[in-house]
C-alpha positions in Angstrom: 98.1 88.8 79.6 94.3 88.6 79.2 93.8 90.8 82.2 95.9 93.6 80.8 94.0 93.5 77.5 90.6 94.0 79.3 90.3 97.7 78.7 91.5 97.4 75.1 89.0 94.7 74.3 86.2 96.8 75.7 87.2 99.8 73.6 87.4 97.7 70.5 83.8 96.4 71.2 82.7 100.0 71.5 84.1 100.8 68.0 82.4 97.7 66.7 79.1 98.8 68.1 79.4 102.2 66.3 80.1 104.6 69.1 81.9 107.2 67.2 81.5 110.6 69.0 84.3 111.6 71.3 82.0 112.4 74.2 80.4 109.0 74.1 83.7 107.3 73.8 85.2 109.2 76.8 82.2 108.4 79.0 82.4 104.7 78.1 86.1 104.6 78.8 85.6 106.3 82.2 82.9 103.9 83.1 85.1 100.9 82.1 88.0 102.2 84.2 85.7 102.9 87.2 84.3 99.4 87.1 87.8 98.0 86.9 88.9 100.1 89.8 86.0 99.0 91.9 86.7 95.4 91.1 90.4 95.8 92.2 89.3 97.6 95.4 86.9 94.8 96.2 89.5 92.2 95.6 92.0 94.0 97.9 89.3 94.5 100.6 90.1 98.2 101.1 87.9 100.1 103.4 86.1 103.2 102.4 86.9 106.6 103.9 84.0 106.6 106.2 84.9 103.1 107.6 88.5 104.3 108.1 87.3 107.3 110.1 85.1 105.1 112.3 87.9 102.7 112.9 90.3 105.5 113.8 87.7 106.8 116.4 87.3 103.4 117.9 91.1 103.0 118.2 91.4 106.4 119.9 88.8 105.4 122.5 90.5 102.1 123.1 93.9 103.9 123.6 92.3 106.3 126.1 90.8 103.4 128.0 94.2 101.6 128.1 95.9 104.7 129.4 93.4 105.1 132.1 93.7 101.5 133.2 97.5 101.8 133.2 97.3 104.8 135.4 95.0 103.1 137.8 97.3 100.0 137.9 100.4 102.2 138.5 98.6 104.0 141.4 97.6 100.7 143.0 101.1 99.3 142.6 102.8 102.3 144.2 100.5 102.2 147.3 
């Protein structure tokens, strides 16, 4: 329950501090949500887009190597 009230508690603290303008409030809420999102992503150990692309390229290279080795193996077996 305390985790679900995190955002609400932060917003209440902002009101207590006297941040009244809508623009300041919206910026603070966005910052709070971004930090919470980053925290969740870190806990889930999700890779970034760049890391995913690099891993996909590595997998493609490995698949090509496997195919070439399989072809060589089949050629040797048929001879």
